[in-house]
Every structure is written in C-alpha cells, then in structure tokens.
C-alpha positions in Angstrom: 186.5 32.1 120.6 185.7 28.7 118.9 187.2 27.6 115.6 185.2 24.4 114.9 185.4 24.2 111.1 187.1 25.3 107.9 184.9 28.3 107.5 185.9 29.7 110.9 189.5 29.1 110.0 189.2 30.9 106.6 187.7 33.9 108.4 190.5 34.0 110.9 193.1 33.6 108.2 191.6 36.7 106.4 191.7 38.7 109.7 195.3 37.7 110.3 196.4 38.1 106.6 197.2 34.5 106.2 197.0 32.5 103.0 193.9 30.6 101.7 193.9 26.8 102.1 195.8 25.0 99.4 193.7 22.8 97.1 193.0 19.5 98.8 194.8 20.6 102.0 193.4 18.7 105.0 191.8 20.9 107.6 194.1 19.7 110.4 197.2 20.7 108.3 195.8 24.1 107.5 194.7 24.5 111.2 198.2 23.9 112.4 199.8 26.3 109.8 197.3 29.0 110.7 197.8 28.5 114.5 201.6 28.7 114.0 201.1 32.0 112.1 198.7 33.5 114.6 201.0 32.5 117.6 203.3 35.3 116.7 200.4 37.8 117.0 198.1 36.3 119.7 199.3 33.2 121.5 196.0 32.4 123.2 194.0 32.7 119.9 196.5 30.4 118.2 195.8 27.8 120.9 192.1 28.3 120.4 192.6 27.6 116.7 194.7 24.6 117.4 192.2 23.1 119.8 189.0 24.2 118.0 187.5 25.8 121.2 187.9 28.9 123.3 190.4 29.0 126.1 187.6 28.8 128.7 186.7 25.4 127.3 190.1 23.8 127.3 190.3 20.4 128.9 193.3 19.3 131.0 195.3 18.0 128.0 194.7 21.3 126.1 195.7 23.4 129.1 198.9 21.3 129.5 199.7 21.7 125.8 199.2 25.5 126.1 201.5 25.8 129.1 204.2 23.6 127.5 204.1 25.5 124.2 204.4 28.8 126.0 207.3 27.5 128.1 209.2 26.2 125.1 209.0 29.4 123.2 
C-alpha cells in the first residue's frame, strides 16, 4: 500500500486509532510518529508509511532499513 501524502496518512491514522496531526506539524514528523505507532500492529505497513510506498516498491536503501529495524527490535 502506498502512503504518498498527508491525506493517506490521516486515513491510516483513523484506521489504526492514532491521533490527528497537530497544528502545523510537518508531514515527515507525523509520518514517523504514525509509523512508530503502527509498527506495534503491523511492521510491514509501518515501513510502507515510513517510506511512502508499498513493500513491493522498496528500493535497496528502504529494504536495508526494513531489515535493520526488524533486527533491532
């Protein structure tokens, strides 16, 4: 699943019972907070949120980040 913009993040936040963005909160800050929240529920979806694209579109850097985050848990 892709999460390219703030609207897709807000939809995901609602699904995962996460807070609304704070006033003037930058998208990248909200994206990280939401991804951290979702990681406890669905690790792969959290990485899709973090990287803006579905797992099947991850580049090498994003794949490495996913593996490292999983190993460090």
